[in-house]
Each structure stands twice: as structure tokens, then as C-alpha cells.
C-alpha positions in Angstrom: 58.5 65.1 -86.2 56.1 65.3 -83.2 58.3 62.9 -81.1 61.3 65.1 -81.5 59.7 68.5 -80.8 59.3 69.3 -77.1 58.6 73.0 -77.4 55.3 74.8 -78.3 54.5 74.0 -82.0 51.5 74.0 -84.3 50.4 73.6 -87.9 48.2 76.0 -89.8 46.7 75.8 -93.3 44.4 74.0 -95.6 44.1 70.3 -94.3 41.7 69.4 -97.1 39.6 67.4 -94.6 36.9 68.1 -92.1 36.8 66.7 -88.5 33.1 66.6 -87.9 29.9 66.5 -90.0 29.0 70.0 -88.7 32.0 71.4 -90.7 30.3 70.6 -94.0 27.2 72.2 -95.5 25.4 70.4 -98.4 26.8 67.8 -100.7 26.7 64.1 -100.1 26.3 63.0 -96.5 29.6 62.9 -94.6 30.9 59.5 -93.3 32.9 59.3 -90.1 35.4 56.9 -91.8 36.5 59.8 -94.0 37.9 61.7 -91.0 39.5 58.9 -89.0 43.0 59.2 -90.5 43.0 62.9 -89.8 41.8 62.5 -86.2 44.3 59.6 -85.6 47.1 61.8 -86.9 46.2 64.6 -84.6 46.1 62.2 -81.6 49.4 60.6 -82.5 51.1 64.0 -82.8 49.4 65.3 -79.6 47.7 68.2 -81.5 44.4 69.8 -80.7 42.2 72.3 -82.7 42.6 75.9 -81.6 39.0 76.8 -82.4 38.0 80.0 -84.2 35.7 83.0 -84.4 33.9 84.3 -87.5 32.3 82.3 -90.3 32.2 78.6 -89.4 33.3 77.5 -92.9 36.5 78.5 -94.8 36.1 76.9 -98.2 33.5 77.0 -101.0 33.3 75.2 -104.3 31.6 78.2 -106.0 28.9 76.1 -107.7 25.6 77.7 -108.4 22.9 77.3 -105.7 21.4 75.0 -104.5 24.5 72.8 -105.3 27.0 75.0 -103.4 29.2 73.0 -100.9 30.8 74.7 -97.9 33.5 73.2 -95.6 35.8 74.1 -92.8 39.1 73.0 -94.3 41.5 75.6 -92.8 42.5 75.5 -89.2 45.3 75.9 -86.6 46.2 72.8 -84.5 48.8 73.0 -81.7 50.3 70.8 -78.9 49.9 71.0 -75.1 53.0 73.1 -74.7 51.5 75.7 -76.9 48.3 75.7 -74.9 50.2 76.0 -71.6 52.3 79.0 -72.8 49.9 80.7 -75.2 46.5 79.5 -74.1 44.8 82.8 -75.1 45.6 82.1 -78.8 42.7 83.1 -81.0 41.9 82.3 -84.7 39.7 84.6 -86.7 38.2 83.5 -90.1 38.0 86.4 -92.6 35.7 86.5 -95.6 36.8 85.0 -98.9 37.8 87.6 -101.6 40.0 86.4 -104.5 40.3 82.8 -103.3 38.0 79.9 -102.6 39.5 79.8 -99.1 39.0 82.2 -96.2 42.3 83.5 -94.7 42.7 82.8 -90.9 44.4 85.3 -88.7 46.2 83.9 -85.6 46.5 86.2 -82.5 49.1 85.0 -80.0 48.5 86.1 -76.4 50.2 84.7 -73.3 48.5 83.9 -70.0 50.4 82.7 -66.9 47.5 80.9 -65.3 48.3 77.3 -64.7 44.8 75.9 -64.3 43.3 73.8 -61.5 45.0 70.7 -60.0 42.8 68.3 -62.0 43.9 70.0 -65.3 47.5 70.1 -64.2 47.6 66.4 -63.3 45.8 65.5 -66.5 48.4 67.4 -68.6 51.3 65.8 -66.7 49.9 62.4 -67.3 49.3 63.2 -71.0 52.9 64.5 -71.4 54.2 61.4 -69.6 52.5 58.9 -71.9 53.5 60.9 -75.0 57.2 60.9 -73.8 57.0 57.2 -73.1 55.7 56.6 -76.6 58.6 58.5 -78.1 61.1 56.7 -75.9 59.6 53.3 -77.0 60.0 54.2 -80.7 63.6 55.4 -80.2 64.6 52.4 -78.0 62.8 49.5 -79.6 61.8 50.9 -83.1 59.0 49.2 -84.8 58.4 46.1 -82.7 56.5 44.4 -85.5 58.8 45.1 -88.4 62.1 44.5 -86.5 61.4 40.8 -85.8 60.8 40.3 -89.5 64.2 41.8 -90.3 65.9 39.7 -87.6 64.2 36.5 -88.8 65.7 37.1 -92.3 69.1 37.9 -90.8 69.0 34.8 -88.7 68.3 32.6 -91.8 71.3 34.2 -93.5 73.5 33.7 -90.5 72.5 30.0 -90.3 73.5 29.6 -93.9 76.7 31.3 -93.1 77.4 28.9 -90.2 76.6 25.9 -92.4 79.2 27.1 -94.9 81.8 28.2 -92.3 81.1 27.2 -88.7 83.5 29.5 -87.0 83.2 30.7 -83.3 82.6 34.2 -84.6 79.7 33.2 -86.8 78.1 31.1 -84.1 78.4 34.0 -81.6 76.8 36.4 -84.1 73.9 33.9 -84.7 73.3 33.4 -81.0 73.3 37.1 -80.3 70.7 37.8 -82.9 68.6 34.9 -81.8 68.5 36.4 -78.3 67.5 39.8 -79.7 64.8 38.1 -81.8 63.4 36.3 -78.7 63.4 39.6 -76.8 61.3 41.2 -79.4 58.8 38.3 -79.4 58.5 38.7 -75.6 57.8 42.4 -76.0 55.1 41.7 -78.6 53.5 39.2 -76.3 53.5 41.7 -73.5 51.9 44.4 -75.6 49.3 42.0 -76.9 48.4 41.0 -73.4 47.9 44.6 -72.5 45.9 45.4 -75.5 43.7 42.4 -74.9 43.4 43.6 -71.3 43.7 40.1 -69.8 46.1 38.9 -67.2 49.0 36.6 -68.0 48.4 32.9 -67.1 50.4 32.0 -64.0 51.5 28.7 -65.6 52.0 27.4 -69.2 53.4 28.9 -72.3 52.3 32.2 -73.7 49.7 31.8 -76.5 50.0 34.7 -78.9 47.1 33.4 -81.0 44.9 33.6 -77.9 45.7 37.2 -77.4 45.1 38.0 -81.0 41.7 36.3 -80.8 40.8 38.2 -77.7 41.7 41.6 -79.2 39.6 40.7 -82.4 36.7 39.6 -80.2 36.7 42.8 -78.2 36.8 44.9 -81.4 34.0 42.9 -82.8 31.8 43.4 -79.7 32.7 47.1 -79.6 31.6 47.6 -83.2 28.2 49.2 -83.1 26.2 48.3 -86.2 22.8 49.5 -85.1 21.1 50.9 -82.0 17.5 51.3 -80.9 16.1 54.7 -80.0 13.5 55.6 -77.3 10.7 55.0 -79.9 11.9 51.5 -80.6 13.2 52.5 -84.0 16.4 50.8 -85.2 19.1 53.2 -86.4 21.7 51.6 -88.7 23.8 54.0 -90.8 26.7 55.9 -89.2 25.1 59.4 -89.0 21.8 58.0 -87.6 23.7 56.1 -84.9 25.7 59.1 -84.0 22.7 61.4 -83.8 20.8 58.8 -81.8 23.6 58.5 -79.2 23.9 62.3 -78.9 20.1 62.7 -78.4 20.0 60.0 -75.9 22.6 61.5 -73.6 21.4 65.0 -74.2 18.0 64.0 -72.9 19.5 61.8 -70.1 21.6 64.7 -68.7 19.1 67.5 -69.3 17.8 69.1 -66.2 14.2 68.6 -65.4 12.0 70.9 -63.3 12.1 69.7 -59.7 10.5 70.7 -56.5 13.0 72.6 -54.3 10.7 73.1 -51.3 12.1 70.8 -48.6 10.2 72.4 -45.7 8.3 69.2 -45.1 11.6 67.6 -44.0 11.8 69.9 -40.9 9.6 67.5 -39.0 12.1 64.7 -39.4 14.5 64.3 -36.5 18.2 64.8 -37.4 20.2 61.5 -37.1 23.5 62.8 -38.2 25.7 64.3 -35.5 28.1 67.2 -35.9 31.0 64.7 -35.8 29.4 62.6 -38.5 28.9 65.6 -40.7 32.5 66.7 -40.3 33.8 63.3 -41.2 31.5 63.1 -44.3 32.6 66.6 -45.5 36.3 66.1 -44.7 38.7 65.9 -47.6 40.6 62.6 -48.0 44.0 62.6 -46.5 47.1 61.5 -48.5 47.3 58.2 -46.6 43.7 57.4 -47.5 44.3 58.2 -51.1 47.5 56.0 -51.1 45.6 53.1 -49.6 42.9 53.3 -52.2 45.4 53.6 -55.1 47.4 50.5 -53.8 44.2 48.5 -53.5 43.9 48.6 -57.3 45.1 45.5 -59.1 48.4 46.4 -60.7 47.4 44.4 -63.8 44.0 46.0 -64.0 42.6 47.3 -67.3 44.0 50.7 -68.2 41.8 53.7 -67.6 41.2 56.5 -70.1 44.8 57.7 -69.6 46.0 54.4 -70.9 47.8 53.5 -67.7 47.2 50.5 -65.4 47.4 50.4 -61.7 51.1 49.3 -62.0 52.1 52.8 -63.1 50.5 54.4 -60.1 52.1 51.9 -57.8 55.6 52.2 -59.2 55.5 56.0 -59.5 53.6 56.8 -56.3 56.6 58.7 -54.7 56.7 61.0 -57.8 53.0 61.6 -58.5 51.4 61.3 -55.0 51.1 65.0 -54.3 49.6 65.7 -57.8 47.1 62.8 -57.4 46.1 64.1 -53.9 45.7 67.7 -55.1 43.6 66.5 -58.0 41.3 64.6 -55.7 41.0 67.5 -53.2 40.1 69.7 -56.2 37.4 67.3 -57.2 35.9 67.2 -53.7 36.0 71.0 -53.5 
């Protein structure tokens, strides 16, 4: 459904699942694995949580204390187009009365603000990748299931040619073999991108190699335990998550620093006015373009999922948005 809807849309109701451990009070400890399907579904559909005001939980099991369990099961999620057109949407949680669920009230307000250039560029890239994913599904279908179907069809056509070797049957067999080969090449291309390795310049493509590379990367990225600042090992999911959050919270917390720099007045200035103007100048479009084209087109994709090849091929379309985003960053 998400691939076919290009207008503002959202879903509201009881999803019967929480998205973070903070959305549950009491009961057995929450495990991250229990929410992954829900989070993956929202990402695949391009939906985001609308947030809320009022009580932070919407459901209660009505058991006697201290065994009462509370969860936030009801929510509104919407797509980017909804946010662009109705970005002042608010959700209010009311108190529970006759039900074990709290009714949410959605207030739709429209705001014409477009956001800063960084946000605009990010949203355009996000919409582009989502549209490309939809185009891929419509054009190629399931690139893993289709070769299985074609392989069975080729076997049947080969049997047919053995029984009656007509030009029509041979032509049909050759056509489907070509299609089958095309899908295998697409699979190899996607596997190489997922493995984030470059193609070999010579030699046959080795699909097993790319599978092994992907598995090895996943294995190395799987965090089984971490060590905190006190040299204690944290092993279960919740402890690892809390340890990571605490580490970065302390890392980026602001310390009290001395802001009296009067002692530097005795140091002679070695930066000229011209030097200072150059340092403070915003990058020109040509400078940004040279930097973008210095990126290896087969480089590993960034957080947006796009490699340098996309920025090279589409530069004439995206150059102004990229430049405006960079200027906004420097400002």
C-alpha cells in the first residue's frame, strides 16, 4: 500500500506493540527483538511517530498493584508528505474510562513553513530513495523469487523442446534463459552493493564471496557485550543499550570551562584580514562540485543509502539543493 500512496497518509489505532522500552511500565523486561518487526515495518512504509501530549501510556491490564502493567500501544504514524503539509498535527491522550485503552485525539493544523535547506534536501533525498524502491518493485518484482520461478519454467521448456524441438519452443526457451541471466546479474549487483566492496576488474563474479562478505560484516557488527567506564562488562540487551546511551551522554555533556581569554591579548595576530575573509567565506558551487566529484563513485553508501555514483550522475539536478544545504550548515 505504501508504495502506491503518494499523498499525505497515516495510520492511527492500537498497534499492540511498543517501540521503545520507555513505553512500558512494570512486567517482564522488554527485549529489543520484540519491536524490530514493528520498526522495520514503519521504515519500509516511510512512516514516523507523530508524538503526543498527555499520559505517556495508553493501555493498562487492570491487574491489582504491584502487578499492574502499563504500555503505550496506541499511536498515530504518518508519512513525510503528511508532515510537510500538516506538520503542526498534535495527538492528545485522554484518560481511560470504560476501556483499557486511552482514546487519542488528533488535531490537524497546517503550516506553510518549508524548513531550512538541510531539511529540504534530506526530505528530497528520502522521497527519491523511497520512489526508487517502489520503481524497483514494480519493474523487477521480487529479484530473489523471480529467478526461482524462471528456473522451473526453463526446466519445463527444456522438456518441451526435447519432446517437440520446434523453432517456437527453442525461441521461447532462449528468451527465458536471457531473462533468467538478467536477474542473476541484478542479484550479483545488489549483493556487491550490500557487501560494500568493489567489483573485481577481471575474473568471474563470485556470488558466494559476496554472501560471505555480508555475513562477515553482520557478524562483526553484532555487539554481544561492551565494557563501561568502570571496566564492567555489560552483556544483556538492555544493559548494552543503557551503557551506550550513558557513554555518549557523558561524552557530549558540557563541562564547565574557562571563558576568560584576556591572556591571549599579548599574542601577536598572525592572521590577516584577507586570510580571515577566506576562512569565513562560504564554499562556492564550483568548490562543492569538485569535492563531490572527488568521491569514488563506487564508495560505500552514506546514511542516505546512496553512493557517490548517484551524486555524480544526478549533479545537474541536485547541485543547487546540495549547495544550499552546505551553505546552511556553514551558517
